[in-house]
C-alpha positions as CSV (number, residue, x, y, z in Angstrom):
1,X,0.0,0.0,0.0
2,X,1.2,3.5,-0.8
3,X,2.5,5.0,2.5
4,X,1.0,8.5,2.0
5,X,-2.3,7.2,0.6
6,X,-5.2,9.6,0.6
7,X,-8.7,8.0,0.7
8,X,-11.8,10.0,0.2
9,X,-15.2,8.6,1.3
10,X,-18.5,10.2,0.6
11,X,-22.2,9.4,1.0
12,X,-25.3,10.9,2.4
13,X,-26.1,11.0,6.1
14,X,-26.6,7.5,7.5
15,X,-24.6,5.6,4.9
16,X,-21.7,4.9,7.3
17,X,-19.2,7.5,6.1
18,X,-17.9,8.5,9.5
19,X,-18.0,5.1,11.1
20,X,-16.2,3.4,8.1
21,X,-13.7,6.3,7.6
22,X,-12.6,6.0,11.3
23,X,-12.4,2.2,11.1
24,X,-10.2,2.4,8.0
25,X,-8.0,5.1,9.4
26,X,-7.5,3.1,12.6
27,X,-6.8,-0.1,10.8
28,X,-4.3,1.3,8.3
29,X,-2.7,3.8,10.7
30,X,-3.9,6.9,8.7
31,X,-5.1,10.3,9.9
32,X,-8.9,10.4,10.2
33,X,-10.4,13.7,8.9
34,X,-14.0,14.4,9.4
35,X,-14.6,18.1,9.7
36,X,-18.3,18.6,9.0
37,X,-21.3,20.9,9.6
38,X,-21.6,19.1,12.9
39,X,-18.0,20.0,13.8
40,X,-18.5,23.7,12.9
41,X,-21.8,23.8,14.8
42,X,-19.9,22.5,17.9
43,X,-17.1,25.0,17.5
44,X,-19.7,27.8,17.3
45,X,-21.9,26.5,20.1
46,X,-24.9,25.8,17.8
47,X,-27.2,22.9,17.1
48,X,-26.8,21.1,13.8
49,X,-30.2,22.4,12.6
50,X,-29.0,26.0,13.3
51,X,-25.8,25.7,11.3
52,X,-27.8,24.1,8.4
53,X,-30.2,27.0,8.4
54,X,-27.2,29.4,8.3
55,X,-25.7,27.4,5.5
56,X,-28.9,27.6,3.5
57,X,-28.6,31.4,3.5
58,X,-24.8,31.9,3.6
59,X,-22.5,30.0,1.2
60,X,-19.5,30.9,3.3
61,X,-20.5,28.2,5.8
62,X,-20.2,25.4,3.2
63,X,-17.0,26.9,1.9
64,X,-15.4,27.1,5.3
65,X,-16.2,23.4,6.1
66,X,-15.0,22.2,2.7
67,X,-11.8,24.3,2.6
68,X,-10.8,23.3,6.1
69,X,-11.2,19.6,5.6
70,X,-9.2,19.6,2.3
71,X,-6.5,21.8,4.0
72,X,-6.3,19.3,6.8
73,X,-6.0,16.4,4.3
74,X,-3.2,18.1,2.4
75,X,-1.2,19.3,5.5
76,X,2.2,17.9,5.8
77,X,2.2,15.9,9.0
78,X,5.3,15.5,11.0
79,X,4.1,12.3,12.6
80,X,4.5,9.0,10.9
81,X,0.9,9.2,9.7
82,X,1.3,10.9,6.3
83,X,-1.7,9.4,4.6
84,X,-5.3,10.1,5.5
85,X,-9.0,9.1,5.3
86,X,-11.3,12.1,4.6
87,X,-14.9,11.3,5.2
88,X,-17.5,13.9,4.2
89,X,-20.4,14.5,1.9
90,X,-18.1,16.1,-0.8
91,X,-14.8,14.3,-0.1
92,X,-14.6,12.5,-3.4
93,X,-15.3,15.7,-5.3
94,X,-13.2,18.1,-3.2
95,X,-10.1,16.0,-2.5
96,X,-8.9,15.8,-6.1
97,X,-5.6,14.4,-4.9
98,X,-7.3,11.3,-3.4
99,X,-5.7,8.0,-4.5
100,X,-9.0,6.1,-3.8
101,X,-12.5,7.6,-4.0
102,X,-15.3,5.7,-2.4
103,X,-19.1,6.5,-2.4
104,X,-21.3,4.8,0.1
105,X,-25.0,4.5,-0.7
106,X,-28.1,3.3,1.1
107,X,-31.8,3.6,0.7
108,X,-33.5,6.6,2.5
109,X,-35.3,4.2,4.9
110,X,-32.1,2.5,5.9
111,X,-30.3,5.8,6.4
112,X,-33.2,7.1,8.6
113,X,-33.2,4.0,10.8
114,X,-29.4,4.3,11.3
115,X,-29.7,7.9,12.3
116,X,-32.4,7.1,14.8
117,X,-30.3,4.3,16.2
118,X,-27.3,6.7,16.5
119,X,-29.1,9.9,17.7
120,X,-32.6,8.9,18.8
121,X,-35.8,10.5,17.7
122,X,-38.9,9.7,15.8
123,X,-38.3,7.7,12.6
124,X,-40.8,9.6,10.5
125,X,-39.4,13.0,11.6
126,X,-35.8,11.9,11.1
127,X,-36.7,10.5,7.6
128,X,-38.4,13.8,6.7
129,X,-35.5,15.9,8.1
130,X,-33.0,13.8,6.3
131,X,-34.8,14.0,2.9
132,X,-35.1,17.7,3.3
133,X,-31.4,18.0,4.2
134,X,-30.5,15.9,1.1
135,X,-32.6,18.2,-1.1
136,X,-31.0,21.3,0.4
137,X,-27.5,20.0,0.2
138,X,-27.9,18.9,-3.4
139,X,-29.1,22.4,-4.4
140,X,-26.4,24.2,-2.5
141,X,-23.6,22.0,-3.9
142,X,-24.9,22.6,-7.4
143,X,-25.1,26.4,-6.8
144,X,-21.8,26.8,-5.0
145,X,-19.5,24.3,-6.7
146,X,-21.5,23.0,-9.7
147,X,-21.2,19.6,-8.1
148,X,-24.1,17.1,-8.7
149,X,-24.0,14.8,-5.8
150,X,-26.3,12.4,-7.6
151,X,-23.5,11.7,-10.1
152,X,-20.8,9.8,-8.3
153,X,-20.2,7.4,-11.2
154,X,-16.5,8.5,-11.3
155,X,-15.8,7.0,-7.8
156,X,-13.3,4.1,-7.7
157,X,-15.7,2.1,-5.5
158,X,-19.5,2.5,-5.1
159,X,-20.7,0.4,-2.2
160,X,-24.4,-0.3,-1.4
161,X,-24.4,-0.4,2.4
162,X,-28.0,-1.4,2.9
163,X,-27.3,-5.0,3.8
164,X,-23.7,-5.0,5.0
165,X,-22.2,-3.9,8.2
166,X,-19.4,-1.4,8.8
167,X,-16.7,-4.1,9.2
168,X,-17.7,-5.7,5.8
169,X,-17.5,-2.2,4.2
170,X,-14.2,-1.6,5.8
171,X,-12.8,-4.9,4.6
172,X,-13.8,-4.1,1.0
173,X,-12.1,-0.7,1.1
174,X,-9.0,-1.8,2.9
175,X,-8.5,-4.6,0.4
176,X,-8.6,-2.0,-2.5
177,X,-6.4,0.4,-0.6
178,X,-3.7,-2.2,-0.1
179,X,-3.5,-2.7,-3.9
180,X,-2.5,0.9,-4.5
181,X,1.2,1.3,-4.8
């Protein structure tokens, strides 16, 4: 495997991006990068819903999150960990230097169930919120970057995560990463 490999993993909320990205980084000894709207909300002392409302009105919110995560991924690291795993909605589009681009997919119902299991809440409300977030994200990414997140056909791997667990997803990605020289 390439020592300074950069792996980008994208997918909508509830597809397993964060879980799988962290597992891969840990297993391969790579830096884990996951700076998201949730991260920015925490930095600013806001709820996720609040930061999403701000992002709907102010493109600089998206740009800050996206620029910061790519900068972190490209930083020279003085530790032994020179490679990284960047997990975010736009990772495969934004980290052009990625050696391996993976898109995780799942049905809306599966994603909503996973989010409820992770964060709690009412399944119908979470499904509605997630569908609206997907719609808003898609529109913003088109407007800001001219990125159509419904077109991920260029990814090196597209994994349907509906019926496989995070370990199985990790195994598929790690096997592919180890092939990169």
